C-alpha atoms as one frame of an Amber mdcrd trajectory, in Angstrom:
protein
  33.279 -59.276  61.139  32.335 -59.506  57.978  28.426 -57.866  58.278  29.883
 -55.274  60.504  32.428 -53.795  57.702  29.868 -54.130  55.007  27.208 -51.965
  56.936  28.496 -48.406  56.651  29.475 -49.084  52.994  25.405 -49.745  52.255
  24.606 -46.998  54.013  27.576 -44.920  52.442  26.268 -45.826  48.981  22.581
 -45.478  50.228  23.189 -41.963  50.970  25.244 -41.043  47.793  22.533 -42.450
  45.594  19.781 -40.026  47.665  22.207 -36.707  46.715  22.096 -37.783  42.981
  18.407 -37.965  43.096  18.732 -34.479  44.778  21.052 -33.214  42.265  18.929
 -34.728  39.605  16.100 -33.166  40.602  17.691 -30.009  41.303  19.012 -30.080
  37.489  15.385 -30.054  36.337  14.039 -27.396  38.291  16.690 -24.699  37.435
  18.274 -25.482  33.664  14.812 -26.566  32.017  12.920 -22.612  32.419  16.717
 -22.048  31.422  16.720 -23.948  28.044  13.452 -22.851  27.078  14.335 -19.174
  27.733  17.583 -20.059  24.975  15.505 -21.703  22.762  12.891 -18.900  22.535
  16.261 -16.402  22.011  17.197 -18.448  19.361  13.830 -18.591  17.488  13.431
 -14.511  17.760  17.175 -14.533  16.654  16.710 -16.561  13.548  13.265 -15.149
  12.624  14.849 -11.428  12.639  17.272 -12.744  10.424  15.178 -14.054   8.490
  12.923 -10.786   7.806  16.104  -8.771   7.022  18.265 -11.486   4.884  15.191
 -11.715   2.844  14.646  -8.117   2.240  15.432  -6.836  -1.388  13.992  -3.821
  -3.166  13.352  -4.461  -6.925  15.935  -2.525  -9.339  14.600   0.971 -10.415
  13.708   1.948 -14.007  12.406  -1.770 -14.484  10.420  -2.210 -17.676   6.750
  -3.692 -17.057   4.743  -6.356 -18.950   1.695  -4.699 -20.812  -1.418  -6.769
 -20.761  -4.537  -6.454 -22.813  -5.374  -5.842 -26.469  -6.712  -2.178 -26.439
  -5.534  -0.213 -29.651  -7.073   3.167 -29.798  -4.850   6.169 -29.606  -5.881
   9.157 -27.346  -7.406  11.638 -29.427  -6.512  15.616 -28.846  -9.683  17.647
 -27.902 -11.996  14.805 -26.667 -13.011  14.190 -22.723 -11.628  11.458 -20.810
 -12.511  10.110 -17.675  -9.947   8.529 -15.083 -10.779   7.232 -11.367  -8.424
   6.472  -8.730  -8.938   4.634  -5.880  -6.817   2.826  -3.118  -9.119  -0.613
  -2.970  -7.349  -1.556   0.587  -6.080  -5.064  -0.023  -9.870  -6.089   0.051
 -10.100  -5.873   3.623 -11.640  -2.598   4.623 -15.232  -2.869   5.124 -16.756
  -0.085   6.712 -16.126  -1.614  10.380 -12.585  -2.625   9.790 -10.303  -1.225
  12.182  -6.462  -1.692  11.144  -3.787  -2.840  13.967  -1.400  -0.162  12.610
  -3.627   2.482  12.904  -4.927   1.736  16.492  -7.148  -0.724  15.540  -7.199
  -4.642  16.396  -7.053  -6.384  13.058  -4.662  -7.229  10.460  -6.111  -9.506
   8.098  -9.330  -9.432   5.928 -12.184 -10.718   7.853 -12.862 -13.447   5.548
 -11.684 -14.638   2.096 -15.701 -14.318   0.765 -15.120 -10.223   2.303 -12.226
  -9.936   0.293 -13.753 -11.417  -2.917 -16.990  -8.586  -2.303 -14.757  -5.914
  -1.555 -12.520  -6.376  -5.204 -15.629  -6.826  -6.669 -17.045  -3.859  -4.991
 -14.566  -1.665  -5.913 -14.017  -2.836  -9.623 -17.581  -1.959  -9.759 -17.338
   1.719  -8.491 -14.786   2.435 -10.786 -16.642   0.726 -14.054 -20.075   2.692
 -12.966 -18.193   6.053 -14.368 -17.245   4.485 -17.800 -13.886   5.450 -17.180
 -11.140   5.413 -20.001  -8.546   5.286 -17.514  -8.128   3.918 -13.496  -5.396
   3.919 -11.272  -5.898   1.420  -8.454  -3.574   1.138  -5.641  -2.684  -1.853
  -2.754  -4.107  -4.058  -4.989  -2.867  -7.713  -3.502  -1.845 -10.824  -5.666
  -0.747 -13.058  -3.051  -0.819 -12.270   0.471  -1.765 -13.615   3.759  -3.951
 -10.718   4.664  -6.065 -11.182   2.087  -6.166 -15.115   1.903  -4.098 -15.323
  -0.973  -6.899 -13.829  -3.620  -5.113 -12.285  -6.966  -7.036  -9.218  -6.565
  -5.231  -8.172  -9.653  -5.873 -10.514 -12.146  -9.713 -10.288 -10.941 -10.023
  -6.776 -11.711  -8.653  -7.214 -14.728 -11.411  -9.685 -15.381 -14.108  -7.692
 -14.429 -12.668  -4.952 -16.787 -12.195  -7.284 -19.699 -16.027  -8.291 -19.414
 -16.870  -4.502 -19.962 -14.353  -3.970 -23.215 -10.727  -3.824 -24.242  -8.994
  -2.469 -21.540  -4.748  -2.763 -21.366  -3.538  -3.109 -18.003   0.147  -2.521
 -16.206   1.000  -3.819 -12.751   4.052  -2.855 -10.566   4.800  -4.503  -7.359
   4.618  -1.709  -4.502   4.950  -3.870  -1.615   6.563  -7.207  -1.008   7.228
  -8.681   2.634   8.598 -11.452   4.541   6.143 -13.000   6.782   5.699 -10.686
   9.522   4.780 -12.191  12.972   3.127  -9.451  14.346   0.708  -8.915  16.161
   1.237 -12.598  17.657  -2.527 -13.309  18.063  -2.955 -12.913  14.501  -0.137
 -12.049  12.015  -0.204  -9.997   9.337   2.054 -12.691   7.419   3.689 -12.528
   4.264   2.485  -9.985   1.387   2.623  -9.054  -2.345   0.881  -6.211  -3.411
   1.116  -3.174  -6.021  -0.939  -0.854  -8.327  -2.905  -1.572 -11.028  -3.433
   0.973 -13.983  -6.464  -0.242 -16.898  -6.817   2.150 -20.188  -9.109   1.769
 -22.874  -6.087   3.287 -25.299  -2.782   1.445 -26.251  -0.090   1.494 -23.151
   3.041   0.954 -25.968   5.220   0.428 -22.826   5.682   0.844 -18.974   8.022
   1.203 -16.490   8.894   1.088 -12.918  10.306   3.619 -11.128  11.452   2.535
  -7.095  10.931   5.609  -4.769  13.526   6.240  -2.253  12.572   4.842   1.185
  13.477   4.786   4.874  16.745   3.060   5.410  16.246   2.209   9.258  14.617
  -0.924  10.665  11.216   1.078   9.336  12.038   0.355   5.701  10.490  -3.405
   6.369   7.345  -1.638   6.930   8.106   0.261   3.421   8.661  -2.375   1.276
   9.001  -1.745  -1.828   7.128   1.805  -3.270   7.274   2.714  -6.391   5.173
   4.570  -9.299   4.209   3.384 -12.782   4.799   5.544 -15.841   2.375   4.097
 -19.012   2.823   5.436 -22.522  -0.277   6.262 -24.606   0.389   7.291 -27.915
  -1.708  10.404 -28.799  -2.989  11.319 -32.509  -0.505  14.242 -32.750   2.519
  12.249 -32.732   3.186  12.839 -28.601   2.181  10.902 -25.658  -0.131  11.122
 -22.867   2.275   9.640 -19.728  -0.186   8.034 -17.203   1.206   7.767 -13.451
   0.179   5.716 -10.831   1.401   6.290  -7.787   1.105   5.184  -4.071   3.599
   7.267  -1.897   4.963   5.945   1.711   2.749   6.401   4.681   4.231   4.383
   7.821   7.868   3.818   6.502   8.698   7.553   6.419  11.425   8.944   8.147
  12.239  12.937   8.999  15.179  13.090   6.834  13.665  11.711   3.870  11.873
  15.380   3.452  10.144  15.676   0.228  12.739  12.847  -1.463   9.703  10.713
  -3.308   8.057  13.634  -4.813  11.064  15.574  -5.804  11.882  12.204  -7.613
   8.334  12.107  -9.297   8.297  15.734 -10.326  12.078  15.393 -12.125  10.394
  12.619 -14.347   7.235  14.900 -14.838   9.287  17.880 -15.596  11.066  15.628
 -18.189   8.218  14.441 -19.899   6.709  17.766 -20.067   9.719  19.245 -21.986
   9.178  16.701 -24.626   5.672  18.202 -25.089   4.086  14.903 -23.507   0.567
  15.297 -21.884   1.071  14.142 -18.014  -1.715  12.717 -15.606  -0.284  11.707
 -12.076  -2.561  10.306  -9.791  -3.095   8.163  -6.894  -2.673   7.819  -2.729
  -0.188  10.719  -2.246  -0.225  10.167   1.770  -0.729  13.874   2.268  -3.124
  15.993   2.669  -3.980  16.869  -0.665  -5.456  20.183  -0.896  -3.384  21.142
   2.528  -6.476  21.697   4.269  -8.994  19.050   4.512  -7.638  17.814   8.090
  -9.105  20.818   9.456 -11.609  21.309   7.321 -12.958  17.577   7.932 -12.306
  17.504  11.294 -13.196  20.894  12.965 -11.082  21.370  15.890  -9.168  18.316
  15.808  -5.276  18.201  17.172  -4.618  14.934  15.780  -1.441  14.913  13.719
  -0.133  11.769  11.799   2.719  11.334   9.502   0.383  10.053   6.584  -1.253
  13.377   6.455   1.335  15.954   6.643   0.551  18.918   4.086   1.156  18.522
   0.783   4.593  20.691   0.116   3.125  22.742  -3.094   5.994  24.682  -3.286
   7.983  22.070  -4.982   5.623  21.106  -7.829   7.356  22.331 -10.854   6.356
  24.850 -13.387   3.786  24.128 -15.916   2.094  21.475 -13.413  -1.144  22.063
 -11.036  -3.022  19.853  -8.285  -7.004  19.269  -9.493  -8.786  20.200  -6.372
 -11.259  22.818  -7.618 -13.947  19.816  -6.723 -17.182  20.389  -8.673 -19.600
  19.289  -5.382 -16.981  20.396  -2.596 -14.327  19.273  -0.651 -14.962  15.061
   0.341 -12.680  12.884   2.379 -10.658  10.284   0.073  -9.957   8.186   3.234
 -10.307   7.394   7.032  -8.066   6.687   9.811  -9.359   3.160  10.369  -8.563
   3.176  14.342 -12.053   2.896  14.565 -15.175   1.751  12.750 -16.333   3.924
  10.186 -18.812   6.562  12.195 -19.645  10.515  12.672 -16.436  10.518  15.175
 -14.310   8.921  12.438 -10.909  11.018  11.531 -11.206  11.629   7.955  -8.590
  13.362   5.324  -8.290  13.703   1.697  -4.739  12.164   0.950  -5.820  11.050
  -3.099  -5.969  13.455  -6.356  -4.340  14.081  -9.638  -1.609  16.408 -10.833
  -1.673  17.360 -14.472   0.555  19.289 -16.960  -1.460  22.728 -18.448  -1.978
  21.578 -21.707  -4.382  19.308 -20.194  -7.693  21.072 -19.412  -9.639  19.462
 -16.178 -13.046  19.932 -16.998 -14.650  18.096 -14.000 -12.655  16.601 -10.795
 -14.644  15.209  -7.573 -13.966  12.828  -4.680 -17.086  10.635  -4.332 -18.673
   9.851  -1.150 -19.145   5.936  -1.322 -19.540   5.498   2.864 -16.017   3.675
   2.754 -18.328   0.415   2.363 -15.481  -1.468   0.370 -12.165  -0.176   1.212
 -11.057   3.009   3.428 -10.726   5.258   0.691 -12.968   7.019  -1.508 -12.612
   7.205  -5.441 -11.577  10.416  -7.149 -13.181  10.606 -10.673 -11.802  13.494
 -13.164 -12.628  14.503 -16.455  -9.700  15.974 -18.816  -9.316  17.081 -22.518
  -5.735  17.070 -23.859  -4.323  19.909 -26.056  -6.547  22.442 -24.262  -5.480
  24.706 -21.450  -7.866  26.475 -18.763
C-alpha cells in the first residue's frame, strides 16, 4: 500500500519540476531582451547627461596670455601685410568630406595627414612674409586631429622665421561626441591663433552670443580675440581675429554676434585707434559670391547668408576691391573638391577708415591643406583712401 501511495507524489513532483523548467525558459526569452533594451536606454540617458552636465562657457572679457619676444612698435605710413586662414583642424585635404556638410568623414585621415596640413597652412601664410596672421580652427587637443597641438606647432614654425608674439583663444571645446557612431567626432579643444611681428601689449577674449537650444552643443564656445599693438603716434592697432557661428545659429539670434563685434570696434575707433578685423565670418562676405561663383545655383545654407552691410558702423568698410577678381575662400565639403563643388567667399577683412587698404586678394590654393583659401591684405596706418 505504501508503494501505491508514493507513486502519485513522484508524478506530481516531476510535473512540478517540468513546470518550473518551462517557467525558467520563458523567463530567459522574454526578459533578457527587455533588460538589454533598458540598459541601452540608461546608457543613452547617462551619455546625454554627461554632455549637458559638462557643458560650460568660458567667461567673457577674459585676459589672454601673450607669448613671444616681439618688441617693435607699428609705424605710421608703412605698408604691412596680414593673412587670414581657417586651417580646418588639419583634416581638410582636397578629397576630404565632412559629415556635418553631408559628407562621410568626421576625423582627419591620419596623424601624419594632420601634421602635413598644419605645416602646409603655416608655410602658405609664411610665403607672404606677413607682419600679422590670423588663423582659425586650430586644434590643441582633439580626437578629430589625433591630439596634435597645432597651435604649438604653428608657433614653432613662425618662431623659426623671426620674432613673433602670439595669442591663442579657445573658440570650441566639447565633451566626447559619439556621432557618427562608426567614427565618433570625439572631444575637441580648438581656437583662434593670432601672430604678430609687433609687440602685443595685451589681449582679450570676448565671448559671443550663441544658440540657447540644444544647438549650443554644436557651437561651443564662439568668441573673438582683441590684440593691442602700440603705434608710434601713441595710439593702438586693434587686431581682431574671429570665427563666427556656422552650425549652431538660430533665427532668433539674428545678427547678434556681428552687432556685439561692431560695438567693440566702434568704441576703439572713437578713441582714435586703428582697427583691423579679419577671419571667418561664416557669411557671404561680398553678398554676391554665392551667385557669382555658382551660376544658376539654388542652394541655400545658414553658413553663407548675405553679409548684413547695413549694420556696419560708420567709419568702417569691408575690403573687397580684389586685385585679381573674386575667388572663393571656402568650399562645401559634401563631396571631394572638383569642378562641381559649391564654393563661396566667407573670409575677409573689415578696417577702420584711418587705415588705407592697398591690396587685398583671396588666393586660390586649390584647397590642398584646408577647406579654405587664404586672404591676403596689405594696409597702411594713418592714411585714408
